[in-house]
N, CA, C and O of each residue as an XYZ file, in Angstrom:
312
protein
N     -10.475     13.681      7.248
C      -8.839     13.179      8.021
C      -7.884     14.027      8.056
O      -7.655     14.376      6.897
N      -7.118     14.611      8.879
C      -6.220     15.660      8.602
C      -4.707     14.867      7.857
O      -4.176     13.906      8.413
N      -4.225     15.400      6.677
C      -3.144     15.077      6.227
C      -2.048     15.962      6.677
O      -1.795     17.148      6.466
N      -1.355     14.832      7.503
C      -0.298     15.812      8.217
C       0.999     15.350      7.940
O       0.984     14.204      7.489
N       1.948     15.773      8.037
C       3.545     15.427      7.750
C       4.133     14.770      8.873
O       4.154     15.223     10.018
N       4.785     13.278      8.352
C       5.282     12.736      9.733
C       6.882     12.766      9.433
O       7.573     12.569      8.433
N       7.115     13.088     10.712
C       8.818     13.380     10.543
C       9.466     11.747     10.219
O       8.871     10.672     10.144
N      10.617     12.012     10.100
C      10.902     10.704      9.595
C      11.307      9.557     10.838
O      11.416      8.337     10.716
N      11.465     10.309     11.928
C      11.613      9.844     13.161
C      10.282      8.801     13.323
O      10.301      7.587     13.525
N       9.032      9.779     13.151
C       7.730      9.176     13.323
C       7.473      7.864     12.167
O       6.837      6.918     12.633
N       7.775      7.778     11.173
C       8.052      7.066      9.998
C       8.669      5.598     10.479
O       8.069      4.533     10.336
N       9.891      5.740     11.035
C      10.579      5.304     11.549
C       9.877      4.083     12.436
O       9.843      2.921     12.031
N       9.259      4.573     13.850
C       8.703      4.059     14.718
C       7.173      3.610     14.306
O       6.643      2.722     14.975
N       6.584      4.105     13.409
C       5.404      3.385     12.588
C       5.433      2.252     12.087
O       4.574      1.393     12.288
N       6.810      2.073     11.102
C       7.083      0.780     10.354
C       7.671     -0.085     11.060
O       7.586     -1.307     10.938
N       8.513      0.731     12.101
C       9.139     -0.406     13.080
C      10.477     -0.561     12.194
O      10.915     -1.692     12.407
N      11.247      0.091     11.339
C      12.678      0.238     10.539
C      13.571      0.986     10.969
O      13.443      1.832     11.854
N      14.773      0.650     10.215
C      16.012      1.490     10.803
C      15.951      2.885      9.902
O      15.123      3.143      9.028
N      16.926      3.617     10.302
C      17.656      4.822      9.562
C      17.930      4.203      8.005
O      17.598      4.890      7.039
N      18.486      3.014      7.833
C      19.356      2.574      6.841
C      18.151      1.917      5.789
O      18.303      1.863      4.568
N      16.844      1.401      6.565
C      16.255      0.874      5.616
C      14.838      2.007      4.880
O      14.099      1.765      3.925
N      14.898      3.364      5.872
C      13.921      4.059      5.479
C      14.925      4.995      4.127
O      14.395      5.507      3.142
N      16.155      5.016      4.371
C      16.995      5.532      3.046
C      17.022      4.526      1.804
O      17.418      4.895      0.699
N      16.551      3.170      2.075
C      16.679      2.492      1.283
C      15.277      2.155      0.606
O      15.113      1.618     -0.489
N      14.269      2.601      1.529
C      13.103      2.685      0.806
C      12.813      3.864     -0.294
O      12.201      3.769     -1.358
N      13.371      4.874      0.230
C      13.387      6.196     -0.344
C      14.214      5.720     -1.643
O      13.521      5.744     -2.660
N      15.257      5.384     -1.793
C      16.347      5.424     -2.894
C      15.560      4.689     -3.962
O      15.188      5.216     -5.011
N      15.242      2.911     -3.468
C      14.902      1.988     -4.163
C      13.608      1.700     -4.666
O      13.281      1.210     -5.747
N      12.844      2.130     -3.591
C      11.743      1.286     -3.289
C      10.331      2.830     -3.837
O       9.132      2.632     -4.037
N      10.929      3.940     -3.917
C      10.040      4.811     -4.083
C       9.439      5.719     -3.259
O       8.708      6.596     -3.718
N       9.691      5.594     -1.969
C       8.719      5.994     -1.102
C       8.810      7.528     -1.104
O       9.823      8.226     -1.130
N       7.495      7.896     -1.070
C       7.545      9.566     -1.264
C       8.222     10.199     -0.099
O       7.850      9.760      0.989
N       9.064     11.062     -0.078
C       9.462     11.832      0.933
C      10.080     13.581      0.516
O      10.790     13.981     -0.407
N       9.544     14.162      1.458
C       9.767     15.486      1.387
C      11.225     15.839      2.304
O      11.456     15.436      3.444
N      12.033     16.626      1.531
C      13.431     17.075      2.467
C      13.309     18.563      2.072
O      13.157     19.062      0.957
N      13.419     19.141      3.305
C      13.329     20.464      3.485
C      15.233     20.734      4.173
O      15.781     19.975      4.972
N      15.731     21.732      3.686
C      17.366     21.420      4.125
C      18.308     20.244      3.418
O      18.105     19.517      2.445
N      18.939     20.319      3.936
C      19.809     18.910      4.084
C      19.590     17.915      4.825
O      20.138     16.832      4.622
N      18.723     18.138      5.837
C      18.698     16.567      7.041
C      17.290     16.542      6.980
O      16.864     15.414      6.732
N      16.410     17.424      7.125
C      14.922     17.188      7.643
C      14.273     16.549      6.688
O      14.352     16.963      5.531
N      13.494     15.388      7.020
C      12.572     15.048      5.907
C      11.376     14.305      6.656
O      11.302     13.633      7.684
N      10.480     14.724      5.687
C       9.192     14.314      6.224
C       8.252     13.325      5.318
O       8.755     13.036      4.232
N       7.281     12.899      5.526
C       6.455     11.707      4.409
C       5.046     12.531      4.971
O       4.861     12.712      6.174
N       4.314     12.888      4.166
C       2.898     12.902      4.157
C       2.275     11.891      4.537
O       2.714     10.843      4.064
N       1.061     11.761      5.493
C       0.604     10.318      5.943
C      -0.183      9.989      4.449
O       0.195      8.930      3.947
N      -0.807     10.440      3.979
C      -1.748     10.059      2.998
C      -0.669      9.401      1.822
O      -0.994      8.372      1.231
N       0.359      9.939      1.599
C       1.186      9.307      0.644
C       2.150      7.923      1.284
O       2.709      7.031      0.647
N       2.092      8.127      2.616
C       2.782      6.721      2.896
C       1.445      5.625      2.828
O       1.644      4.493      2.387
N       0.295      5.971      3.219
C      -0.843      5.142      3.259
C      -0.944      4.535      1.638
O      -1.305      3.364      1.522
N      -0.655      5.258      0.497
C      -0.913      4.918     -0.583
C       0.104      3.979     -1.221
O      -0.076      2.959     -1.886
N       1.350      4.667     -0.795
C       2.488      3.724     -1.048
C       2.426      2.520     -0.487
O       2.654      1.534     -1.188
N       2.138      2.394      0.745
C       1.558      0.797      1.191
C       0.571      0.147      0.663
O       0.682     -1.029      0.315
N      -0.391      0.757      0.554
C      -1.348      0.263     -0.362
C      -0.678     -0.438     -1.430
O      -0.820     -1.661     -1.418
N       0.021      0.066     -2.352
C       0.817     -0.486     -3.766
C       1.589     -1.409     -3.453
O       1.821     -2.297     -4.273
N       2.328     -1.420     -1.847
C       3.190     -2.569     -1.774
C       2.192     -3.849     -1.098
O       2.846     -4.884     -0.963
N       1.212     -3.930     -0.798
C       0.317     -4.885     -0.194
C      -0.022     -6.207     -0.967
O      -0.867     -6.249     -1.862
N       0.608     -7.128     -0.603
C       0.244     -8.494     -1.297
C      -0.899     -9.050     -0.773
O      -1.222     -8.778      0.383
N      -1.654     -9.896     -1.554
C      -2.787    -10.897     -1.476
C      -3.745     -9.989     -0.607
O      -4.003    -10.116      0.590
N      -4.231     -9.002     -1.536
C      -5.366     -8.270     -1.003
C      -6.781     -9.118     -1.239
O      -7.016     -9.817     -2.225
N      -7.606     -8.912     -0.186
C      -8.973    -10.130     -0.533
C      -9.623     -9.336     -1.369
O      -9.809     -8.119     -1.384
N     -10.065    -10.546     -2.333
C     -10.509     -9.756     -3.538
C     -12.386    -10.361     -3.252
O     -12.680    -11.439     -2.734
N     -13.319     -9.383     -3.728
C     -14.691     -9.610     -3.527
C     -15.191    -10.710     -4.074
O     -15.150    -10.885     -5.291
N     -15.708    -11.557     -3.257
C     -16.598    -12.696     -3.426
C     -17.856    -12.571     -3.380
O     -18.544    -12.457     -2.366
N     -18.241    -12.590     -4.610
C     -19.927    -12.596     -4.731
C     -20.549    -14.343     -4.597
O     -20.097    -15.298     -5.229
N     -21.703    -14.375     -3.580
C     -22.193    -15.577     -3.163
C     -23.623    -15.673     -4.193
O     -24.751    -15.247     -3.945
N     -23.169    -16.325     -5.312
C     -24.354    -16.884     -6.433
C     -25.210    -18.328     -6.210
O     -26.241    -18.655     -6.798
N     -24.538    -19.022     -5.276
C     -24.895    -20.424     -5.123
C     -26.241    -20.506     -4.540
O     -26.480    -19.590     -3.753
N     -27.276    -21.443     -4.733
C     -28.390    -21.390     -4.048
C     -28.250    -23.111     -3.619
O     -27.413    -23.830     -4.166
N     -29.178    -23.602     -2.592
C     -29.202    -24.948     -2.310
C     -29.636    -25.815     -3.402
O     -29.201    -26.966     -3.372
N     -30.520    -25.434     -4.497
C     -30.591    -26.403     -5.565
C     -29.573    -26.715     -6.258
O     -29.403    -27.874     -6.635
N     -28.607    -25.595     -6.582
C     -27.330    -25.659     -7.189
C     -26.163    -26.588     -6.564
O     -25.367    -27.279     -7.201
N     -26.252    -26.445     -5.241
C     -25.332    -27.164     -4.621
C     -25.700    -28.741     -4.766
O     -24.738    -29.497     -4.904
N     -26.974    -29.296     -4.747
C     -27.935    -30.392     -4.894
C     -27.260    -30.974     -6.077
O     -26.767    -32.100     -6.140
N     -27.305    -29.867     -7.218
C     -27.005    -30.470     -8.254
C     -25.701    -30.600     -8.723
O     -25.513    -30.973     -9.881
N     -24.674    -30.313     -7.893
C     -23.485    -30.134     -8.167
C     -22.934    -31.567     -7.471
O     -22.025    -32.252     -7.939
N     -23.693    -31.860     -6.244
C     -23.353    -33.083     -5.186
C     -24.187    -34.060     -6.124
O     -23.465    -35.006     -6.440
N     -25.064    -34.128     -6.506
C     -25.864    -35.478     -6.787
C     -25.748    -35.622     -8.636
O     -25.876    -36.710     -9.197
N     -25.523    -34.498     -9.279
C     -25.258    -34.467    -10.909
C     -26.469    -34.476    -11.198
O     -26.822    -34.459    -12.377
């Protein structure tokens, strides 16, 4: 997979946020951002995905199915 730079505008569109919210995420929430010159801002796609993974709530946990029919009957009938 190509690890490309996304422009600030592309990130705004991708996350459906405003410019102000973008600046807030960079300043307060640690969104990784590359600044080139005074105004040009970019975000590396892999860094954005890693940052989003850290912000994800309620990740599904792996469930191991260990019960058998006999176990279920013992649970029901004692």
